[in-house]
PABA-95768 format. One record per residue (C-alpha): x, y, z; residue number from 1. Coordinates in Angstrom, 3 decimals. Layout:
> c1,c2,c3,n
> X,Y,Z,NUM
...
//
This chain:
> c1,c2,c3,n
> -232.353,81.532,36.085,1
> -234.470,83.867,33.976,2
> -238.119,84.251,34.889,3
> -240.916,85.688,32.778,4
> -244.093,87.248,34.123,5
> -246.151,85.746,31.323,6
> -245.290,83.867,28.183,7
> -246.891,86.644,26.197,8
> -244.013,88.871,27.291,9
> -241.455,86.426,25.883,10
> -242.494,86.198,22.255,11
> -243.484,88.595,19.490,12
> -246.885,88.089,17.860,13
> -245.269,86.437,14.885,14
> -243.121,83.677,16.312,15
> -240.648,81.597,14.329,16
> -241.241,77.868,14.724,17
> -237.573,77.483,15.595,18
> -237.760,80.009,18.418,19
> -239.211,78.096,21.330,20
> -238.938,77.743,25.052,21
> -236.120,75.427,26.004,22
> -236.528,73.295,29.095,23
> -233.273,71.509,29.743,24
> -231.383,70.590,32.891,25
> -234.014,72.327,34.961,26
> -233.461,75.760,33.398,27
> -236.052,77.598,31.324,28
> -234.661,79.995,28.748,29
> -235.445,81.287,25.262,30
> -232.953,80.156,22.686,31
> -232.692,79.674,18.924,32
> -232.681,75.958,18.236,33
> -229.903,74.553,16.142,34
> -230.876,72.144,13.400,35
> -229.647,69.185,15.440,36
> -230.485,70.457,18.861,37
> -231.349,67.791,21.422,38
> -232.906,70.238,23.853,39
> -236.559,70.207,24.733,40
> -238.645,72.827,22.988,41
> -242.215,73.940,23.436,42
> -243.518,77.261,22.239,43
> -245.505,78.545,25.185,44
> -246.717,81.594,23.285,45
> -248.558,79.311,20.868,46
> -249.435,76.971,23.703,47
> -251.322,79.642,25.612,48
> -253.244,80.643,22.517,49
> -254.692,77.190,21.990,50
> -254.766,75.865,25.538,51
> -256.219,78.890,27.276,52
> -259.062,80.329,25.287,53
> -260.391,80.979,28.773,54
> -257.335,81.890,30.820,55
> -256.625,79.478,33.620,56
> -255.653,80.626,37.099,57
> -252.166,80.090,38.439,58
> -251.541,77.263,40.874,59
> -251.919,78.750,44.370,60
> -249.317,78.608,47.115,61
> -251.400,77.257,50.031,62
> -251.201,79.009,53.418,63
> -248.164,77.747,55.298,64
> -250.062,77.015,58.496,65
> -252.599,74.863,56.617,66
> -249.916,72.808,54.916,67
> -247.958,72.247,58.126,68
> -251.113,71.221,59.984,69
> -252.027,68.704,57.274,70
> -248.430,67.498,57.021,71
> -248.379,66.687,60.733,72
> -251.702,64.884,60.392,73
> -250.315,62.863,57.471,74
> -247.473,61.661,59.683,75
> -249.721,60.510,62.531,76
> -250.511,56.977,61.245,77
> -246.834,56.346,60.465,78
> -245.081,57.400,63.695,79
> -244.747,56.249,67.286,80
> -245.915,58.543,70.081,81
> -242.315,59.574,70.787,82
> -241.718,60.364,67.122,83
> -244.953,62.357,66.962,84
> -243.775,64.548,69.819,85
> -240.425,65.163,68.127,86
> -241.893,66.092,64.746,87
> -244.464,68.362,66.392,88
> -241.640,70.469,67.819,89
> -239.838,70.549,64.474,90
> -242.974,71.670,62.641,91
> -243.737,74.253,65.311,92
> -240.228,75.693,65.015,93
> -240.356,75.761,61.222,94
> -243.746,77.465,61.087,95
> -243.365,80.059,63.838,96
> -243.980,83.702,62.863,97
> -240.853,85.205,61.339,98
> -239.200,81.794,61.215,99
> -237.541,79.923,58.396,100
> -240.828,78.642,57.021,101
> -242.390,82.074,56.634,102
> -239.345,83.334,54.706,103
> -239.494,80.379,52.345,104
> -243.239,80.895,51.958,105
> -242.622,84.479,50.856,106
> -240.023,83.222,48.371,107
> -242.604,80.891,46.817,108
> -245.256,83.596,46.711,109
> -242.836,85.867,44.846,110
> -241.986,82.998,42.515,111
> -245.677,82.526,41.804,112
> -245.927,86.130,40.652,113
> -243.134,85.601,38.120,114
> -244.005,82.194,36.687,115
> -247.057,80.623,35.128,116
> -246.686,77.632,37.439,117
> -244.361,78.075,40.397,118
> -244.168,74.315,41.105,119
> -243.762,72.890,37.600,120
> -239.980,72.973,37.319,121
> -239.444,71.766,40.896,122
> -241.892,68.909,40.390,123
> -240.611,67.872,36.952,124
> -237.025,67.652,38.152,125
> -237.863,65.864,41.389,126
> -240.388,63.420,39.943,127
> -238.673,62.559,36.670,128
> -235.620,64.343,35.320,129
> -233.366,63.884,38.360,130
> -234.138,60.150,38.499,131
> -231.012,58.093,37.771,132
> -232.332,54.523,37.709,133
> -233.629,52.877,34.491,134
> -236.980,54.255,33.398,135
> -238.096,50.862,32.061,136
> -240.372,49.281,34.719,137
> -239.427,51.923,37.321,138
> -241.125,54.829,35.552,139
> -242.612,53.863,32.181,140
> -246.129,52.355,32.359,141
> -247.329,49.682,29.951,142
> -250.829,49.476,28.499,143
> -252.484,46.304,27.172,144
> -255.091,46.576,24.395,145
> -257.626,43.816,23.685,146
> -255.682,41.226,21.651,147
> -256.171,40.829,17.902,148
> -256.387,37.689,15.796,149
> -253.671,37.815,13.152,150
> -253.214,34.997,10.649,151
> -250.593,36.549,8.353,152
> -247.967,39.284,8.508,153
> -250.281,41.284,6.254,154
> -252.790,41.358,9.121,155
> -250.069,42.684,11.421,156
> -248.996,45.339,8.918,157
> -252.552,46.504,8.223,158
> -253.408,46.820,11.903,159
> -250.201,48.743,12.614,160
> -250.853,50.963,9.585,161
> -254.298,51.842,10.912,162
> -252.824,52.827,14.280,163
> -250.244,55.026,12.546,164
> -252.874,56.548,10.259,165
> -254.968,57.449,13.307,166
> -251.901,58.983,14.982,167
> -251.422,61.180,11.902,168
> -255.078,62.232,12.058,169
> -254.590,63.205,15.688,170
> -251.370,65.096,14.929,171
> -253.218,67.155,12.329,172
> -255.750,68.144,14.990,173
> -252.895,69.217,17.253,174
> -251.246,71.152,14.423,175
> -254.513,73.039,13.883,176
> -254.672,73.692,17.624,177
> -258.165,72.205,17.459,178
> -258.177,69.740,20.349,179
> -261.324,70.486,22.385,180
> -260.606,71.993,25.781,181
> -261.841,69.676,28.504,182
> -263.951,70.943,31.389,183
> -264.086,69.815,34.995,184
> -267.024,67.519,35.697,185
> -266.874,67.324,39.494,186
> -265.962,70.153,41.855,187
> -266.329,73.559,40.177,188
> -267.859,71.776,37.197,189
> -267.384,73.510,33.874,190
> -264.001,75.000,34.722,191
> -261.595,74.626,31.763,192
> -258.659,72.270,32.249,193
> -255.067,72.686,31.123,194
> -254.449,70.807,27.854,195
> -250.675,71.321,27.652,196
> -249.696,67.706,28.198,197
> -252.009,66.561,25.385,198
> -249.741,68.465,22.984,199
> -246.583,66.906,24.418,200
> -247.181,63.269,23.461,201
> -246.606,62.889,19.713,202
> -243.164,63.814,18.424,203
> -241.748,63.870,21.950,204
> -238.840,62.205,23.732,205
> -236.915,62.175,26.961,206
> -233.163,62.658,26.642,207
> -230.635,61.233,29.118,208
> -228.305,63.554,31.003,209
> -225.340,62.735,33.206,210
> -226.922,64.518,36.171,211
> -230.399,65.405,34.953,212
> -232.449,64.422,31.924,213
> -234.137,66.820,29.521,214
> -237.096,66.643,27.154,215
> -237.776,67.263,23.488,216
> -241.219,68.210,22.183,217
> -241.701,69.103,18.528,218
> -242.747,72.714,17.907,219
> -246.331,73.419,16.912,220
> -246.312,74.620,13.269,221
> -247.526,78.050,12.291,222
> -250.927,78.253,10.618,223
> -250.744,76.886,7.088,224
> -247.202,75.606,7.461,225
> -246.543,72.244,5.784,226
> -244.948,69.708,8.088,227
> -242.927,66.548,7.635,228
> -243.497,63.518,9.802,229
> -241.703,60.229,10.172,230
> -241.924,57.239,12.461,231
> -239.328,54.803,13.735,232
> -240.160,51.119,13.358,233
> -238.175,48.510,15.296,234
> -238.320,44.883,14.181,235
> -235.964,42.173,15.447,236
> -233.743,44.857,17.037,237
> -233.288,46.725,13.715,238
> -234.463,50.343,13.572,239
> -236.026,51.783,10.418,240
> -237.050,55.334,9.566,241
> -240.327,55.607,7.637,242
> -241.333,59.050,6.291,243
> -245.121,59.177,6.503,244
> -245.745,62.807,5.571,245
> -243.745,65.304,3.538,246
> -244.344,68.965,2.834,247
> -244.040,68.400,-0.934,248
> -246.291,65.329,-1.308,249
> -248.609,65.167,1.666,250
> -249.086,62.119,3.848,251
> -248.928,58.453,3.009,252
> -252.262,56.714,2.868,253
> -252.999,53.617,4.871,254
> -252.105,51.215,2.052,255
> -248.772,52.958,1.513,256
> -247.938,52.771,5.204,257
> -248.915,49.102,5.178,258
> -246.561,48.454,2.249,259
> -243.697,50.100,4.109,260
> -244.348,47.921,7.144,261
> -244.552,44.791,5.003,262
> -241.138,45.640,3.598,263
> -239.754,45.853,7.141,264
> -241.394,42.601,8.234,265
> -239.817,40.911,5.220,266
> -236.409,42.597,5.505,267
> -235.662,42.379,9.238,268
> -235.523,38.548,9.488,269
> -232.855,38.527,6.758,270
> -230.425,40.669,8.734,271
> -227.586,39.091,10.663,272
> -227.541,40.223,14.291,273
> -228.129,43.985,14.113,274
> -226.734,45.735,17.202,275
> -229.435,45.766,19.930,276
> -228.848,49.439,20.569,277
> -232.313,49.974,22.066,278
> -231.092,48.171,25.199,279
> -229.090,51.283,26.098,280
> -232.344,53.169,26.742,281
> -233.172,50.681,29.522,282
> -229.902,51.362,31.375,283
> -229.230,53.701,34.283,284
> -229.752,57.241,33.058,285
> -226.243,58.586,33.698,286
> -224.638,55.557,32.034,287
> -226.947,55.884,29.042,288
> -226.075,59.591,28.832,289
> -222.353,58.776,28.686,290
> -222.943,56.108,26.052,291
> -225.091,58.467,23.985,292
> -222.484,61.197,24.157,293
> -219.862,58.822,22.765,294
> -222.218,57.562,20.054,295
> -222.709,61.135,18.871,296
> -219.015,61.477,18.056,297
> -219.969,59.821,14.761,298
> -222.126,61.956,12.467,299
> -224.153,58.969,11.294,300
> -225.067,58.058,14.861,301
> -225.972,61.659,15.609,302
> -228.356,61.709,12.662,303
> -229.934,58.424,13.763,304
> -230.499,59.703,17.291,305
> -231.975,62.911,15.904,306
> -234.424,60.937,13.762,307
> -235.497,58.852,16.757,308
> -235.888,61.886,18.998,309
> -238.078,63.749,16.512,310
> -240.146,60.784,15.300,311
> -243.906,60.971,15.718,312
> -243.943,57.600,17.516,313
> -241.931,54.405,17.717,314
> -243.655,51.274,16.417,315
> -242.385,47.990,17.890,316
> -243.109,44.912,15.752,317
> -242.565,42.162,18.311,318
> -242.352,38.418,18.693,319
> -244.683,36.912,21.297,320
> -243.299,36.009,24.720,321
> -243.303,32.338,25.794,322
> -246.451,31.245,27.628,323
> -244.438,30.531,30.769,324
> -242.552,33.831,30.812,325
> -241.877,34.906,34.420,326
> -244.596,32.444,35.422,327
> -244.231,31.955,39.162,328
> -247.875,32.577,39.978,329
> -250.893,30.317,39.666,330
> -253.310,32.474,37.723,331
> -256.750,31.783,36.355,332
> -257.690,32.175,32.725,333
> -259.939,35.208,33.215,334
> -259.343,38.270,31.065,335
> -257.404,38.675,27.832,336
> -255.765,35.688,26.171,337
> -253.454,35.841,23.137,338
> -252.099,32.578,21.713,339
> -252.418,30.938,25.124,340
> -250.739,33.832,26.930,341
> -252.640,35.314,29.865,342
> -252.953,39.034,30.445,343
> -250.171,39.169,33.030,344
> -247.863,37.797,30.359,345
> -249.168,40.428,27.925,346
> -248.527,43.184,30.462,347
> -244.900,42.091,30.843,348
> -244.446,42.500,27.101,349
> -245.822,46.048,27.116,350
> -243.845,47.096,30.193,351
> -240.377,45.949,29.173,352
> -240.441,43.566,26.209,353
> -239.209,40.509,28.082,354
> -235.484,41.177,28.309,355
> -232.612,41.061,25.842,356
> -233.444,37.547,24.610,357
> -236.974,38.617,23.670,358
> -238.146,42.135,22.755,359
> -236.362,44.632,25.006,360
> -233.986,45.566,22.162,361
> -237.163,46.271,20.180,362
> -237.772,49.298,22.393,363
> -236.679,52.910,22.716,364
> -237.740,53.623,26.283,365
> -237.008,57.360,25.966,366
> -239.777,57.782,23.389,367
> -243.020,59.173,24.785,368
> -245.184,56.775,22.752,369
> -244.146,53.274,21.694,370
> -246.885,51.285,19.964,371
> -246.332,47.547,20.419,372
> -247.791,44.956,18.034,373
> -246.902,41.275,18.293,374
> -247.453,38.657,15.627,375
> -249.569,36.556,18.004,376
> -252.131,39.347,18.432,377
> -250.790,41.006,21.584,378
> -250.831,44.783,21.277,379
> -250.568,47.864,23.445,380
> -248.056,50.552,24.253,381
> -245.242,51.613,26.531,382
> -244.952,55.301,27.353,383
> -242.368,57.573,28.907,384
> -244.092,59.334,31.771,385
> -242.424,62.742,32.087,386
> -244.329,64.447,29.266,387
> -247.862,63.427,30.206,388
> -250.116,61.726,32.723,389
> -252.021,58.546,32.012,390
> -255.271,60.342,31.182,391
> -253.763,62.057,28.133,392
> -252.019,58.911,26.911,393
> -255.070,56.702,27.456,394
> -257.294,59.086,25.512,395
> -254.883,58.988,22.576,396
> -254.378,55.219,22.833,397
> -258.098,54.482,22.870,398
> -258.655,56.815,19.942,399
> -256.032,54.923,17.921,400
> -257.394,51.558,19.041,401
> -260.999,52.373,18.153,402
> -259.917,53.596,14.718,403
> -257.902,50.437,14.071,404
> -260.663,48.208,15.451,405
> -263.480,49.825,13.475,406
> -262.739,48.063,10.176,407
> -262.337,44.416,9.287,408
> -258.793,43.767,8.166,409
> -258.839,42.863,4.433,410
> -256.925,39.776,3.420,411
> -255.645,41.092,0.077,412
> -252.309,42.815,-0.463,413
> -252.662,46.635,-0.648,414
> -253.710,47.744,-4.120,415
> -251.385,50.729,-3.908,416
> -247.940,49.434,-4.748,417
> -244.975,50.655,-2.787,418
> -242.839,50.789,-5.934,419
> -243.189,54.572,-6.202,420
> -241.902,54.990,-2.649,421
> -238.327,54.531,-1.512,422
> -237.978,51.647,0.950,423
> -237.751,52.442,4.655,424
> -234.279,53.520,5.701,425
> -232.373,51.108,7.886,426
> -230.576,53.000,10.618,427
> -226.973,51.803,10.490,428
> -224.625,52.562,13.375,429
> -220.887,53.112,13.593,430
> -219.914,51.400,16.844,431
> -216.640,50.989,18.692,432
> -215.767,48.066,20.946,433
> -216.711,50.196,23.968,434
> -220.170,50.754,22.478,435
> -220.741,47.013,22.079,436
> -219.553,46.455,25.641,437
> -221.992,49.049,26.943,438
> -224.870,47.485,25.031,439
> -224.019,44.129,26.586,440
> -223.850,45.615,30.096,441
> -227.117,47.495,29.596,442
> -228.799,44.279,28.464,443
> -227.591,42.357,31.502,444
> -228.770,45.117,33.843,445
> -232.191,45.265,32.223,446
> -232.479,41.462,32.221,447
> -231.973,41.396,35.990,448
> -234.615,44.079,36.439,449
> -237.060,42.171,34.241,450
> -236.456,38.896,36.094,451
> -237.000,40.641,39.429,452
> -240.397,42.079,38.521,453
> -243.259,40.387,40.383,454
> -246.283,41.512,38.365,455
> -249.879,40.334,38.400,456
> -253.030,41.424,36.625,457
> -255.860,40.684,39.046,458
> -259.470,40.976,37.956,459
> -261.819,41.265,40.895,460
> -265.182,40.002,39.644,461
> -267.262,40.332,42.821,462
> -268.634,43.733,41.827,463
> -267.603,46.963,40.155,464
> -268.139,50.696,40.261,465
> -271.936,50.478,40.077,466
> -272.076,48.781,43.466,467
> -269.684,51.355,44.946,468
> -271.829,54.187,43.627,469
> -274.896,52.508,45.133,470
> -273.128,52.864,48.495,471
> -272.966,56.614,47.808,472
> -269.168,56.511,47.745,473
> -266.824,57.586,44.978,474
> -265.316,54.432,43.413,475
> -261.872,56.000,43.755,476
> -262.347,56.628,47.476,477
> -263.789,53.133,47.938,478
> -260.856,51.411,46.235,479
> -258.264,53.521,48.035,480
> -259.683,52.433,51.375,481
> -259.719,48.821,50.166,482
> -256.002,49.133,49.398,483
> -255.395,50.501,52.904,484
> -257.336,47.663,54.518,485
> -255.420,45.127,52.439,486
> -252.039,46.533,53.434,487
> -253.017,46.615,57.098,488
> -254.290,43.026,57.013,489
> -250.918,41.900,55.666,490
> -248.532,44.050,57.699,491
> -250.424,45.283,60.756,492
> -249.711,48.930,59.899,493
> -250.312,51.540,57.229,494
> -247.648,53.011,54.982,495
> -247.124,56.233,53.056,496
> -249.406,55.955,50.034,497
> -249.228,57.905,46.797,498
> -252.217,58.548,44.576,499
> -251.919,61.072,41.777,500
> -254.412,63.949,41.882,501
> -254.878,66.072,38.780,502
> -254.306,69.822,39.174,503
> -255.207,70.625,35.573,504
> -257.512,73.405,36.733,505
> -254.344,75.502,36.819,506
> -251.826,76.604,34.202,507
> -249.387,73.843,33.311,508
> -250.989,71.741,36.052,509
> -250.034,68.066,36.244,510
> -250.531,66.291,39.594,511
> -250.245,66.560,43.350,512
> -250.418,63.663,45.812,513
> -253.491,62.297,47.585,514
> -252.301,60.613,50.782,515
> -254.725,57.838,51.612,516
> -253.064,56.604,54.814,517
> -255.034,58.969,57.047,518
> -255.703,58.727,60.794,519
> -259.346,58.078,59.926,520
> -258.377,55.224,57.591,521
> -256.169,53.756,60.324,522
> -259.014,53.856,62.847,523
> -261.316,52.076,60.397,524
> -258.871,49.302,59.410,525
> -258.081,48.718,63.085,526
> -261.776,48.299,63.774,527
> -261.935,45.732,60.994,528
> -259.033,43.683,62.352,529
> -256.809,42.984,65.315,530
> -253.376,41.399,65.952,531
> -253.205,37.679,66.603,532
> -250.146,36.840,68.651,533
> -249.844,33.180,67.635,534
> -250.153,33.884,63.914,535
> -246.832,33.013,62.275,536
> -247.977,33.541,58.703,537
> -247.367,36.682,56.679,538
> -250.893,37.852,57.428,539
> -250.476,39.852,60.609,540
> -254.115,40.445,61.512,541
> -257.451,38.667,61.458,542
> -261.039,39.727,61.967,543
> -262.534,40.174,65.394,544
> -265.891,41.223,66.737,545
> -266.500,44.940,66.545,546
> -270.057,46.062,66.078,547
> -271.095,46.738,62.512,548
> -272.498,50.084,63.595,549
> -269.075,51.105,64.892,550
> -267.399,49.930,61.699,551
> -269.874,51.892,59.587,552
> -269.313,55.001,61.670,553
> -265.557,54.752,61.232,554
> -266.020,53.904,57.554,555
> -268.011,57.076,57.001,556
> -265.320,59.115,58.739,557
> -262.603,57.509,56.596,558
> -264.631,58.167,53.437,559
> -265.148,61.796,54.434,560
> -261.433,62.279,55.152,561
> -260.394,60.665,51.870,562
> -262.935,62.722,49.925,563
> -261.759,65.948,51.548,564
> -258.140,65.065,50.772,565
> -259.034,64.420,47.137,566
> -261.008,67.647,46.717,567
> -258.369,69.818,48.379,568
> -255.717,68.386,46.074,569
> -257.550,68.984,42.815,570
> -258.320,72.543,43.960,571
> -254.627,73.264,44.501,572
> -254.519,72.878,48.280,573
> -252.482,69.671,48.496,574
> -249.346,69.493,50.603,575
> -246.781,67.636,48.502,576
> -246.100,70.290,45.879,577
> -245.974,72.904,48.627,578
> -243.562,70.947,50.837,579
> -241.386,70.232,47.791,580
> -241.402,73.925,46.929,581
> -240.373,74.886,50.454,582
> -237.497,72.398,50.299,583
> -236.275,73.692,46.941,584
> -236.665,77.285,48.116,585
> -234.471,76.442,51.109,586
> -231.796,75.127,48.757,587
> -231.977,78.176,46.510,588
> -231.829,80.683,49.361,589
> -229.093,78.983,51.408,590
> -226.061,81.288,51.876,591
> -223.713,78.503,50.792,592
> -224.071,75.062,49.293,593
> -222.957,73.593,52.609,594
> -225.717,75.288,54.596,595
> -227.960,72.676,56.184,596
> -231.585,72.356,55.210,597
> -234.214,73.021,57.894,598
> -234.797,70.036,60.203,599
> -238.206,69.552,58.617,600
> -236.421,68.101,55.577,601
> -233.565,66.279,57.311,602
> -235.550,64.506,60.025,603
> -236.128,60.778,59.485,604
> -239.863,61.429,59.289,605
> -239.409,63.292,55.995,606
> -237.892,60.231,54.344,607
> -240.571,58.022,55.895,608
> -243.480,60.105,54.660,609
> -242.000,60.156,51.155,610
> -241.131,56.453,51.018,611
> -244.189,55.329,49.094,612
> -244.442,51.606,49.728,613
> -247.867,51.796,48.122,614
> -247.897,53.716,44.831,615
> -251.395,53.824,43.373,616
> -253.320,55.382,40.529,617
> -256.737,55.089,38.940,618
> -256.314,54.443,35.206,619
> -259.856,54.188,33.906,620
> -260.454,53.163,30.295,621
> -263.527,53.070,28.082,622
> -262.293,49.937,26.295,623
> -261.293,46.602,27.789,624
> -257.725,47.852,28.163,625
> -255.635,48.383,31.266,626
> -252.372,49.991,32.337,627
> -249.777,49.048,34.954,628
> -246.337,50.020,36.210,629
> -243.610,48.918,38.583,630
> -243.223,49.796,42.280,631
> -241.269,52.903,43.247,632
> -239.539,51.305,46.250,633
> -237.633,48.029,46.534,634
> -239.973,46.826,49.316,635
> -243.082,48.448,47.918,636
> -246.073,47.802,45.697,637
> -247.395,49.410,42.564,638
> -251.186,49.212,42.370,639
> -253.092,50.675,39.452,640
> -256.825,50.052,39.210,641
> -259.441,50.343,36.519,642
> -263.005,50.241,37.897,643
> -265.477,48.775,35.402,644
> -269.243,48.403,35.715,645
> -269.115,44.913,37.226,646
> -265.437,44.282,37.950,647
> -262.169,46.000,38.888,648
> -258.921,45.395,37.002,649
> -255.866,45.729,39.254,650
> -252.264,45.718,38.047,651
> -250.135,44.810,41.062,652
> -246.343,44.962,41.067,653
> -243.498,44.271,43.478,654
> -240.007,42.779,43.300,655
> -239.192,39.117,43.826,656
> -235.985,40.137,45.615,657
> -238.003,41.737,48.415,658
> -238.503,39.529,51.450,659
> -241.663,41.363,52.502,660
> -243.756,41.840,49.359,661
> -245.761,39.434,47.223,662
> -248.341,40.378,44.607,663
> -249.955,36.958,44.993,664
> -250.548,37.466,48.717,665
> -251.585,41.074,48.199,666
> -254.120,40.046,45.530,667
> -255.568,37.348,47.787,668
> -255.883,39.755,50.703,669
> -257.331,42.438,48.414,670
> -260.036,40.055,47.226,671
> -260.907,39.236,50.837,672
> -260.964,42.940,51.754,673
> -263.342,43.808,48.920,674
> -265.645,40.926,49.856,675
> -265.669,41.946,53.516,676
> -266.412,45.558,52.628,677
> -269.372,44.478,50.524,678
> -270.708,42.379,53.387,679
> -270.383,45.312,55.765,680
> -272.092,47.787,53.445,681
> -274.978,45.473,52.513,682
> -275.823,44.272,56.014,683
> -279.513,44.476,56.948,684
> -280.513,47.696,58.688,685
> -281.013,47.418,62.436,686
//
């Protein structure tokens, strides 16, 4: 592997747009891109110019002793006394002066000197690119916008055209390197934040690999350079390429884009069973990589895949899902409704499309941004997670939504005729029998995954973030502790919990992990509940009499611990990136491939602490939108939350095949937990 001290050392002042940093299969190297290269490119020389007007610090390597101390504390709520004693000895051995840990620490410190972000490659591979399961549901989040009221296909086309027009506006800002640099608003307020991921959303894709995936990000053009842009539109499983900007004629206006979409909406229903090739992107990654490799043996297929990879976005023109789709829950009518479909139904459509018999072939799950518009008014997006965190995607999505929502949709046909434009290009494929067989197998696999998803949008209407703030508690801390109490009430124990923590204060910073299942949280939830031996229901604990003063004391300690954990993470002192780095350093410095890893990484406790049965994230929005995702473990929960002024929108997920999870029971217990917490915190003073 080649390392560079600074990206400024890698590139001359005048950089060719085709000479970019390649990030593929976990290796960073400078390489001239071929015209049809499918490697990820991102010119870091240019990137640093426009993302670091004030140079950001490098991500620190925390002191080893601090990380090991916090790691042992993290394990305390999850282990028996005997297990605690065993892991204490393992940690002590690993961290002793001159021991294995100190050598690996030195390796990471040297790595930090050479790279702009010592953890980025380790984290990207471990979190995303090494993942071999389907990214639909398991990795890609779905976002639901407030539904529209469409009466004709012209309404659909105009709304979609406005979204695309806004995406082009945003791309022009990126091309000018003019996106405002955000500043921290909490700890160390005013510190500039890394904007890299904001430039990796449009014109970006994930690419399947047999052992590890890679990424493509379109190069940032040189100043004054004319660019060409196109989008991919999928309607009734047929893919179309629509050029929306050309260097010799400029960009299409909104009416022209609308005309192109109207052509597609009229053409697609006339086609006889186009191959549902998009289903392949919802398959296991290694199988999709093999299928893609075989597809590329035909030049036409290679060109199609290249067009999809380099498209600005994918636009999915959908059919609505049936009202009873995956309807095993009794849900109220609160929240968004589109043509009688509740918002849980809408979320299913954005997450996965509904399976091969509905809209899943209308997807390209590798694409970073897929805009989804359904004829019944449902709209939103599905996004591939490796290139950006939710905050960057939500900001873009809400910008597009507000632009599209700011004008009344006219009822007349666009005045600008499409006759002067060539029609959108249908992407035709040359497929062998083995290709058709793979598409069928991919569809069946995705259908089973879709059917297994237990998903529920739960709006808690008892109160919102204003009440939490009145308690002098961060809404994020408050909700995290509510999730811990809920889990304990159901299962009589805590579990390893993941909450993403932004580390954008540092170069190329993405996230570390806030671990909410702390000893202090365990003490508080125990004080709020106790086992009941004769209880045979799934709820393992009930309330008992502990003084409110004691509960408040323990609550304050849990809040303080959670707040400290959050602050340390965003300031680069979290443990997960560091522990991951130590593990990868051990692999890279082992004398032979067969050399065992240190016991710290092979002990059962390491798997336990990284088995996130509760995967959580705050996904706040300024509009009445929300985002959700699937669980990361077969017996786990996904739990995103969006705190509003007077309510909280939760997106809860699990799998029906699990014998221990249920979003319905979790939602009921969560509602009870939030009510109980309010009662505790509003009790009369004594």
